[in-house]
C-alpha positions in Angstrom: -2.2 3.2 3.9 -0.7 3.1 0.5 -1.2 -0.7 0.7 -5.0 -0.2 0.7 -4.9 1.0 -2.9 -5.2 -2.6 -4.1 -8.6 -2.9 -2.3 -10.4 -0.5 -4.5 -11.1 -0.2 -8.2 -9.5 2.8 -9.9 -12.9 4.6 -10.3 -13.8 4.0 -6.6 -10.3 5.2 -5.6 -10.7 8.4 -7.6 -14.1 9.1 -6.0 -12.7 8.5 -2.5 -9.8 10.8 -3.1 -12.0 13.6 -4.5 -14.4 13.2 -1.6 -11.6 13.1 0.9 -10.1 16.4 -0.3 -13.3 18.2 0.6 -13.1 17.3 4.4 -9.8 18.3 6.1 -9.7 15.6 8.8 -10.3 12.9 6.3 -7.7 14.4 4.0 -5.1 14.6 6.7 -5.8 11.1 7.9 -5.4 9.9 4.3 -2.2 11.8 3.8 -0.9 10.2 7.1 -1.8 6.7 5.9 -0.2 7.4 2.5 3.0 8.6 4.2 3.2 5.6 6.5 2.6 3.2 3.5 5.3 5.0 1.6 7.8 4.7 4.5 7.0 1.0 4.8 7.6 0.6 1.0 10.9 2.5 1.3 11.9 0.4 4.4 11.2 -2.8 2.5 13.5 -1.5 -0.3 16.2 -0.8 2.1 15.9 -4.3 3.6 16.4 -5.7 0.1 19.7 -3.8 -0.5 22.0 -6.4 1.1 20.6 -9.1 -1.2 21.7 -7.4 -4.4 25.0 -6.4 -5.9 24.0 -4.2 -8.9 21.3 -1.6 -9.2 19.6 -3.5 -12.0 19.3 -6.6 -9.8 17.8 -4.5 -7.1 15.0 -3.4 -9.4 14.2 -7.0 -10.3 14.2 -8.2 -6.7 12.1 -5.2 -5.6 9.6 -5.8 -8.4 9.3 -9.4 -7.5 8.8 -8.5 -3.8 6.1 -6.0 -4.6 4.3 -8.4 -6.8 4.4 -11.0 -4.1 3.2 -8.5 -1.5 0.3 -7.5 -3.7 -0.6 -11.1 -4.4 -0.7 -11.8 -0.7 -2.9 -8.7 -0.2 -5.3 -10.0 -2.8 -5.5 -13.4 -1.1 -5.9 -12.4 2.5 -6.6 -8.7 2.5 -10.3 -8.8 1.8 -10.8 -11.2 4.7 -8.7 -9.2 7.1 -10.6 -6.0 6.2 -13.9 -7.8 6.7 -12.8 -9.0 10.1 -11.7 -5.5 11.0 -15.0 -4.1 10.0 -17.0 -6.7 11.9 -15.0 -6.1 15.1 -15.4 -2.3 14.9 
């Protein structure tokens, strides 16, 4: 998902993308995960709309929400990914 971008360094991410484009099933799976992550991001933005009155306020609230979400991912994401890999 788009969310998993925070789990990799930029160099590792670039290598993964290049390697993924060479294999069609991997590329299609990656595109699907990207689309789902983008839909979740847009859905979160839509849920924030009732909280704001002006467009400028929306950008501030959305930015704070994204920073909070990325911080939570950095705190619990590695452990959740480790647990997922152990159970697989």
